[in-house]
N, C-alpha and C positions, 0 to 999 in steps of 0.2 A: 420626709413624710410620704406615705404611700397615697395612691388616689383616694382610697376610702377615707383616710384621715382628712384630706382636703375637702371631700364632699361634706363631711360632718362639720368641719370648721367653717366652710363657707355658709352653710345653713345657719350656724350660730351667729356669724358675723352679720348676715343679712337680717336675721331676726332682731339683733341689737340695733342695727342702723335704722330699720323701719320703725321700731318702737321709739327710738330717740327722735326721729323726725315726725312721728305721728302719722305715718303712711300705712295704708292698708291696700295691698295689691288687689286688683279686681280679678286676677287670675284665679280660677277655681276648677274643680273637677268637671270634665266635660267641655272645658274651654281649651281647644286644641289647635288653634290656627298656627301656632308656632311649630307644631309637629309636621308641617308641610314645607318647612324651610330647608335650606342646604346647610347642614351643621358640620363644623370642623371638629376633628378629634385627633388626639395623639395616640401613638401605638400603646404607650404605657396605660393610658386611661381605658383604651379599648380592651387591653388584656385584663384589667380589673373588672370590666363589665362582663366578659365572656362567661365566667362561672355562674352568673346569675341568669343566663338565658335558658329558657325552657326548650325542649326539643322542637316544639312548634315554632317558637321564635327563631331558632336556628334555621329551621326549614325555610321560613319566609325570607330570612337574610340570604340564604343560599340561592333563592329564586330571584330576589331583587338586586343582589350585588352586581351580577354581570350587566344588568340593565343600567345601573348607575355608572358603572365604569364606561360603558358605551356612550352615555350622555356626556360624561366628563371628557372623554377623548374628543368628542365633537365640539364641545363648548368651552373648554378650559381657557381659551384666549379671548372669548367674547365678554366684554365688560358688563353686558346685561344678563349674563347667564344665570346667576342666582335668582334674579327677579323673575326671569322667564320660567325657571323651574318652580319657583313659589306659586306663580299664577297657574301652573299646570295642575295644581291641587293633587300632587302625588304624596300620599301620606307616608310617614315613617313606618316601616314594617313592624315596629315595636308598639305602634298605637293600636289599642284594642278596645273597641266600643267607645271611642272618644276619650280613653284614658291611656296614660303611659304605662305599658306593661312592665317596665323596669324602673318605675318612679323612684324608689329609694336609692337606686344605683345609677340614675340618669347622669349624663356628663355635666361638667361645670358650665359649658356653654348653654345648656338648657336651663340650669339653675339660675343663671344670672340675667335671664331675659324676663323682665317683669314690667308691668304697667299698673298704674293706679287709676287709669282712665277707662273709657268704655272699651271692653274687650272686643266688641264688634269691629273696632277700628284695626284690629290685628289681622283681620281676614285678608286673603290675597286680593280680593276685589276692592277693598277699602282704600280710600286716599289717606293713608296713615300719616299723621302730622310728624314732623321731625322730632318733636319732643315727646312723642307718645310713650316710648320706653324709658324706664328710669335709668339715668346715666351712671349713677354711683354703684348700684348693684352690678351693672355690667362691667364696670371697671374693677370691682372687687373680684368678680369671677375671672376676669382676664389676668389679674395678678396671680391668682391661684394656678391658672393654666401655665403661665410663664414659669412658676416654681416647679410644676410638674415637668415641663419641657427640660429644665435644667437637670432634674433627677433622671430623666430618660437619657440625656446626653452622658451623664456620669455612669449610668448602668450599661448602656449599649455602645457608647462612643459616638452616637449620632442620634438625631431626632427625626421621626417620621410624623408628618402632619398630612391628614387627608380628610376625605368626606366620611362621616359617621358610618353609613350603611355599607359603602364599598370597602372601607377599611376593616370593619367587623367581618365582612365576607372574606377578605384576604387573610385575616387572622385565623378564621375558621379553617381555611384551606391550607394554612401553614405558611407564615411569612418568613422570608429569608432573615438570617441572623446577622450577616455582615452588610456593611454599606454598599460594597461592590455588588453583591447579589441583589440587594434591594433595588439599587439603581437600575440594574439590568432588567429585573422583573417589571418595574414601573415603566421603564422606557419601552419594553416589549409590549406592554398594555397600552401605550400611547397616552398615559395620564400623568407623566412627570413634567413638572414645570408649568409655565404659562401663568396667567393671572389667577386661575382658580384650581390648578392641578395640584398634585401631591408635591410636597416639599421635603427634601432631605437636608438637614442642617447639621 
């Protein structure tokens, strides 16, 4: 299955699960706290997203990408790095007027993050309870991600996992095709490995 098929299948699986459990997510248009987080993406899913980016969205990614890589270079070994980034309130450059500018094509990681509780508790400044986000939808999204990771390994011989904005930036700039070239590029940027850095699998 290609990424688009996984996006649609996850949406249907989530709708079926939520209906079965009688759950109604409180997530709605204009509720965008999750768009300030550090989101993981695989190359295959990023490549599926690229054709849906407008020229303005591409320009914002080209501007923000190097900054994200610099942040990652400095913080990839810091266990608190994602939470520090979240609290910095740096929005995803695809967020437009409080709405996701690529909503129909958003990554699996974004689709699986749901809550049925007060969305104000999603804010970076909130003391978010551990059970705030729905666990089953996240696990369903993660299973889809794992299936895509296997597809990427079959297609390219290796898997690239990185941060959403910086990986889209690298793809726009032209990402290496071989593992050796990819490893050299990511090492040169100082973002390979560590707790939160890019992973080649």
